[in-house]
C-alpha positions as CSV (number, residue, x, y, z in Angstrom):
1,M,138.8,-30.6,55.2
2,G,141.8,-28.4,56.2
3,E,140.5,-25.4,54.2
4,T,137.0,-25.8,55.8
5,L,138.5,-25.9,59.2
6,M,140.7,-22.9,58.5
7,R,137.6,-20.9,57.5
8,F,135.8,-22.2,60.6
9,A,138.7,-21.0,62.8
10,R,138.7,-17.6,61.2
11,K,134.9,-17.2,61.9
12,I,134.9,-18.5,65.4
13,L,138.1,-17.0,66.8
14,P,136.7,-13.4,66.7
15,L,133.8,-14.6,68.7
16,L,136.2,-16.0,71.3
17,L,138.4,-12.9,71.3
18,C,135.8,-10.1,71.5
19,L,134.6,-11.0,75.0
20,P,138.0,-10.6,76.7
21,A,138.6,-7.4,74.8
22,L,135.3,-5.9,76.0
23,Q,135.9,-7.1,79.6
24,A,139.5,-6.2,79.9
25,A,138.8,-3.3,82.3
26,E,137.1,-5.6,84.7
27,Q,139.9,-8.2,84.5
28,T,137.5,-10.9,83.9
29,L,138.0,-13.9,81.6
30,P,135.5,-16.0,79.6
31,P,134.7,-19.3,81.2
32,F,136.5,-22.4,79.9
33,D,133.4,-24.0,78.5
34,E,132.6,-26.0,75.4
35,K,132.4,-22.8,73.2
36,Q,135.9,-21.8,74.3
37,A,137.2,-25.3,73.8
38,L,135.7,-25.5,70.3
39,A,137.5,-22.3,69.3
40,I,140.8,-23.5,70.7
41,A,140.4,-26.9,69.0
42,A,139.9,-25.3,65.6
43,M,143.5,-24.2,65.6
44,P,145.3,-27.6,65.7
45,L,142.5,-29.2,63.6
46,S,143.1,-26.7,60.8
47,C,146.8,-27.7,60.4
48,I,147.4,-31.2,61.6
49,D,147.0,-32.9,58.2
50,H,149.1,-30.4,56.3
51,P,152.8,-31.3,56.2
52,E,155.2,-28.4,56.3
53,G,156.5,-27.1,53.0
54,K,160.1,-27.4,51.7
55,P,162.3,-26.2,54.6
56,P,164.1,-23.0,53.4
57,D,167.5,-22.4,55.0
58,P,169.5,-19.7,53.2
59,N,172.6,-20.6,55.3
60,Y,172.8,-23.9,53.5
61,L,171.1,-23.1,50.2
62,Y,173.8,-20.5,49.5
63,T,176.4,-23.3,48.9
64,Y,174.3,-26.4,48.7
65,D,171.4,-27.4,46.5
66,S,168.6,-28.8,48.7
67,K,165.8,-30.8,47.1
68,P,163.9,-32.4,49.9
69,R,160.8,-34.5,49.0
70,L,158.0,-35.9,51.1
71,V,158.6,-39.4,52.5
72,D,156.7,-42.1,50.7
73,D,153.4,-42.9,52.5
74,Y,154.2,-40.3,55.2
75,D,150.5,-40.1,56.0
76,K,150.6,-43.8,57.0
77,N,154.1,-44.2,58.4
78,R,154.5,-41.0,60.3
79,A,152.4,-39.7,63.2
80,F,153.6,-36.2,63.8
81,Y,153.4,-34.2,60.6
82,G,151.5,-31.0,59.9
83,C,151.2,-27.9,62.1
84,Y,154.6,-26.5,60.8
85,D,157.0,-28.8,62.7
86,W,157.3,-32.1,64.6
87,H,156.9,-30.8,68.1
88,S,153.9,-28.6,67.2
89,S,152.2,-31.6,65.7
90,V,152.8,-33.4,69.0
91,N,151.4,-30.7,71.2
92,S,148.5,-30.1,68.7
93,L,147.5,-33.7,69.2
94,W,147.9,-33.3,72.9
95,S,145.5,-30.3,72.7
96,M,142.9,-32.4,70.8
97,A,143.2,-35.2,73.3
98,A,143.0,-32.9,76.3
99,I,139.9,-31.1,75.0
100,L,138.2,-34.3,74.0
101,R,139.0,-35.8,77.5
102,R,137.4,-32.8,79.2
103,F,134.6,-32.2,76.8
104,P,133.6,-35.7,75.6
105,Q,130.3,-34.4,74.2
106,I,131.8,-31.5,72.3
107,S,130.2,-31.1,68.8
108,I,133.4,-32.0,67.0
109,A,134.2,-35.1,69.2
110,S,134.0,-37.5,66.2
111,L,136.4,-35.3,64.2
112,L,138.8,-35.1,67.1
113,R,138.7,-38.9,67.4
114,E,139.2,-39.3,63.7
115,K,142.4,-37.3,63.7
116,L,143.7,-38.9,66.8
117,N,143.0,-42.4,65.5
118,A,144.8,-41.6,62.2
119,H,147.9,-39.9,63.8
120,L,148.2,-42.3,66.7
121,S,147.7,-45.5,64.8
122,K,149.9,-48.5,65.4
123,Q,151.4,-48.2,61.9
124,A,152.1,-44.5,62.1
125,L,153.8,-44.8,65.5
126,A,155.8,-47.8,64.3
127,G,157.2,-45.5,61.6
128,E,158.2,-43.0,64.3
129,V,160.1,-45.6,66.2
130,V,162.0,-46.5,63.1
131,F,162.8,-42.9,62.4
132,F,164.0,-42.2,65.9
133,K,166.4,-45.1,66.0
134,T,168.8,-42.9,63.9
135,A,167.5,-39.4,64.8
136,K,170.3,-38.7,67.3
137,A,169.3,-35.6,69.4
138,F,166.4,-34.6,67.2
139,E,163.7,-32.8,69.3
140,T,165.6,-33.3,72.6
141,P,164.4,-32.3,75.0
142,Y,161.4,-30.1,73.9
143,G,159.5,-32.2,71.4
144,R,160.2,-35.5,73.2
145,S,159.1,-34.1,76.5
146,W,155.8,-33.0,74.8
147,L,155.3,-36.6,73.6
148,L,155.6,-37.8,77.2
149,K,153.1,-35.1,78.2
150,L,150.7,-36.5,75.5
151,Y,151.2,-40.0,77.0
152,A,150.6,-38.7,80.5
153,D,147.1,-37.3,79.5
154,L,146.1,-40.7,78.1
155,I,147.1,-42.7,81.2
156,S,144.4,-41.5,83.5
157,W,141.7,-41.2,80.8
158,D,139.1,-44.0,81.1
159,D,138.3,-44.2,77.4
160,P,138.8,-47.2,75.0
161,D,140.4,-45.1,72.3
162,A,142.7,-43.4,74.8
163,R,143.9,-46.9,76.0
164,K,144.6,-47.9,72.3
165,W,146.5,-44.7,71.6
166,M,148.5,-45.1,74.8
167,E,149.4,-48.7,73.8
168,N,150.4,-47.6,70.3
169,L,152.6,-44.8,71.8
170,S,154.3,-47.1,74.4
171,P,157.3,-48.2,72.3
172,L,158.2,-44.6,71.4
173,K,157.5,-43.5,74.9
174,E,159.9,-46.1,76.3
175,Q,162.6,-44.9,74.0
176,F,162.1,-41.3,75.0
177,V,162.0,-42.0,78.7
178,A,165.4,-43.7,78.5
179,D,166.9,-40.9,76.4
180,L,165.5,-38.1,78.6
181,Q,166.5,-39.9,81.7
182,T,170.1,-39.9,80.4
183,Y,169.8,-36.3,79.2
184,S,168.4,-35.0,82.5
185,R,171.0,-36.9,84.5
186,S,174.0,-35.5,82.6
187,L,173.1,-32.0,81.4
188,P,176.1,-30.3,80.0
189,F,174.7,-26.9,80.8
190,V,171.4,-25.3,81.8
191,N,169.4,-23.4,79.2
192,R,167.7,-20.3,80.4
193,T,166.4,-18.9,77.1
194,G,162.8,-18.2,76.5
195,V,162.4,-20.6,73.6
196,H,162.2,-24.4,73.0
197,A,165.5,-25.4,74.6
198,N,164.5,-23.9,78.0
199,T,165.5,-26.5,80.6
200,A,162.8,-25.7,83.1
201,F,159.9,-26.0,80.7
202,S,160.9,-29.5,79.6
203,M,161.4,-30.5,83.2
204,W,157.8,-29.5,83.9
205,L,156.5,-31.7,81.1
206,L,158.7,-34.6,82.4
207,L,157.3,-34.1,85.9
208,D,153.8,-34.3,84.5
209,Y,154.6,-37.6,82.8
210,S,156.5,-39.1,85.7
211,D,153.7,-38.3,88.2
212,A,151.0,-39.7,85.9
213,A,153.0,-42.8,85.0
214,H,154.3,-43.2,88.6
215,D,157.8,-43.2,87.2
216,A,159.7,-42.5,90.4
217,V,163.2,-42.9,88.8
218,L,162.6,-40.3,86.2
219,R,160.9,-37.9,88.7
220,E,163.8,-38.2,91.1
221,T,166.3,-37.6,88.3
222,V,164.5,-34.5,87.1
223,A,163.9,-33.2,90.7
224,A,167.6,-33.7,91.7
225,T,168.9,-32.0,88.6
226,A,166.5,-29.1,89.0
227,K,167.6,-28.5,92.6
228,Q,171.3,-28.9,91.6
229,I,171.1,-26.3,88.8
230,F,168.6,-23.8,90.2
231,Q,169.0,-24.0,94.0
232,K,171.6,-21.2,94.2
233,D,169.9,-18.8,91.8
234,T,168.9,-15.4,93.1
235,N,167.5,-12.1,91.7
236,C,166.2,-13.5,88.4
237,P,166.9,-10.8,85.7
238,T,163.3,-10.0,84.9
239,A,164.4,-6.9,83.0
240,Y,165.7,-9.2,80.3
241,E,162.2,-10.4,79.5
242,P,161.2,-10.6,76.8
243,S,163.8,-11.0,74.2
244,G,162.7,-11.0,70.6
245,P,161.5,-14.6,70.1
246,D,160.5,-15.5,73.6
247,F,157.4,-17.7,74.1
248,L,158.4,-18.8,77.6
249,S,159.3,-16.7,80.7
250,P,162.7,-18.1,81.9
251,C,162.2,-16.6,85.4
252,L,158.6,-17.9,85.9
253,E,159.3,-21.3,84.3
254,E,162.2,-21.8,86.8
255,A,160.0,-20.7,89.7
256,K,157.3,-23.0,88.5
257,V,159.5,-26.1,88.5
258,M,161.1,-25.3,91.8
259,S,157.7,-25.0,93.4
260,R,157.1,-28.6,92.5
261,V,160.4,-30.2,93.5
262,V,161.3,-28.2,96.7
263,P,159.2,-28.6,99.9
264,G,156.9,-25.7,100.9
265,A,159.0,-23.7,103.4
266,E,162.2,-24.4,101.5
267,F,160.6,-23.2,98.3
268,L,159.3,-20.1,99.9
269,A,162.8,-19.1,101.2
270,W,164.3,-19.8,97.7
271,F,161.4,-17.9,96.0
272,N,161.8,-14.8,98.2
273,K,165.4,-14.5,97.0
274,F,164.7,-15.4,93.4
275,M,161.7,-13.4,92.3
276,P,161.1,-9.7,93.0
277,A,157.9,-8.6,94.7
278,P,154.9,-8.2,92.2
279,D,154.6,-4.5,93.1
280,S,158.3,-3.7,92.6
281,P,159.8,-2.0,89.6
282,E,161.8,-5.1,88.9
283,F,158.6,-7.1,88.4
284,Q,157.1,-4.6,85.9
285,P,158.3,-6.3,82.7
286,L,156.1,-9.3,83.6
287,T,153.0,-7.4,84.4
288,K,151.5,-6.9,81.0
289,P,151.7,-8.6,77.6
290,F,153.9,-7.3,74.8
291,D,152.1,-5.0,72.4
292,S,152.3,-7.2,69.3
293,S,150.4,-4.8,67.2
294,S,153.6,-2.9,66.7
295,V,155.1,-5.9,64.8
296,T,154.1,-5.7,61.2
297,R,157.1,-6.8,59.3
298,E,156.6,-10.1,57.5
299,D,160.0,-11.4,58.6
300,L,159.1,-10.9,62.2
301,L,155.8,-12.7,62.3
302,A,157.3,-15.8,63.9
303,S,158.7,-13.7,66.7
304,K,155.4,-11.9,67.0
305,S,153.6,-15.3,67.5
306,H,156.1,-16.2,70.2
307,L,155.4,-13.0,72.1
308,I,151.7,-13.6,71.9
309,G,152.3,-17.1,73.4
310,L,154.5,-15.6,76.1
311,A,151.5,-13.9,77.5
312,F,149.8,-17.3,78.0
313,D,153.0,-18.8,79.4
314,R,153.3,-16.1,82.0
315,A,149.7,-16.4,82.9
316,E,149.9,-20.2,83.3
317,A,153.2,-20.0,85.3
318,M,151.9,-17.4,87.6
319,L,148.8,-19.4,88.5
320,R,151.0,-22.5,89.2
321,V,153.3,-20.5,91.4
322,A,150.4,-18.8,93.2
323,A,149.0,-22.3,94.0
324,A,152.3,-23.2,95.7
325,L,152.4,-20.2,98.0
326,P,151.1,-20.5,101.5
327,P,147.5,-19.5,102.3
328,G,147.3,-15.8,103.1
329,D,150.4,-14.8,101.1
330,P,149.4,-11.5,99.5
331,R,151.3,-12.4,96.3
332,I,148.6,-15.0,95.5
333,A,146.0,-12.4,94.6
334,Q,148.6,-10.2,92.9
335,Y,149.9,-13.1,90.8
336,R,146.3,-14.1,89.8
337,R,145.5,-10.6,88.8
338,I,148.6,-10.2,86.7
339,A,148.0,-13.6,85.2
340,A,144.5,-12.5,84.1
341,T,146.0,-9.4,82.5
342,N,148.5,-11.4,80.5
343,A,145.9,-14.0,79.5
344,L,143.5,-11.3,78.3
345,G,146.3,-9.9,76.1
346,G,147.0,-13.4,74.7
347,F,143.4,-14.0,73.8
348,H,143.0,-10.6,72.3
349,D,146.0,-11.2,69.9
350,L,145.4,-14.9,69.4
351,A,144.8,-14.6,65.6
352,G,147.4,-11.8,65.2
353,A,150.3,-13.7,63.6
354,G,148.5,-15.8,61.0
355,Y,149.6,-19.4,60.4
356,L,152.9,-18.8,62.2
357,G,150.8,-18.4,65.4
358,S,147.7,-20.4,64.7
359,H,149.6,-23.7,64.3
360,W,150.6,-23.7,68.0
361,L,149.0,-20.9,70.0
362,G,145.9,-23.0,70.8
363,T,148.2,-25.2,72.9
364,A,149.5,-22.2,74.8
365,A,145.9,-21.0,75.5
366,L,144.9,-24.5,76.6
367,R,147.8,-24.7,79.0
368,F,146.6,-21.5,80.7
369,E,143.0,-22.8,80.8
370,L,144.1,-26.0,82.5
371,A,146.1,-24.0,85.1
372,R,143.0,-21.8,85.7
373,A,141.0,-25.0,86.3
374,G,143.6,-26.3,88.7
375,T,144.5,-29.3,86.6
376,R,147.4,-30.3,84.3
């Protein structure tokens, strides 16, 4: 099944990508319709049932002999395997659920349900609960925040399978809420990198969960922490973006979170000091996607995939920030135009990094599409 899906992805992705490439001059984007959703869904479907290979780490294998093996019955007692790593499996399942929720009659609906039923079964998630009892800080905060985002999408979905998946996820969700509540309340430092540990990005996912679940305690903790660590920030160093492996924009992710936790006028005053004007030289590094075609070395393909994803993150964040600006603010149109430029670049390069990109870039593209539709 996995090989068939991979061949399907390779066939349909060019159909998805050619339209943005042809229309780039007009800055138009293809509609987020069933055809687009089908192409995006093909990416997580092609990898979700394939556990990652033996983890190579030359730093340890130099002095230690590492002989890992697959856990017995991993396909029955684990939920989040495949798609390269734990967190990518979680956000791949979120992508499947989000697409199925919005396109219930999609031609691959039964296949999406089959995969979600298998990975979000009661037995599989019970195995995850056992694992995380001794997992210490594994996947904190990024992966655990993605799991709460998956749960958030299931809450408001009027579907019998979604209710079953949500119930199966509940024990793990409760554990993660408690852990992330403690983590958010007592952050030892803020992370402003453009990769997984970025503090603002996980905060956004936690806000999505707390709003959907009406978890006022977690929301207030996240909001208070965000204001405490970001309120005094000014002149975000946009010239530093991107660094080699970035798939998140530190400046835009921070602005996105602050737009959600600080009241309108107060946010505007903060934002005016934090982000340079869209037509200024300082903003130029954010205005167009990185030219990933220049990255051809095999050892840099992971970084290349991240930089393709960065285009989608910028596009999504700009749309979220634009939605928070007051009506009539000229930056709204500017941000939306620049978001389209970045998204077009992301779609054009979507298949450009092989498996190191395909296992997660569908999620990045979907995040942008939901922002374009004005939903989460």
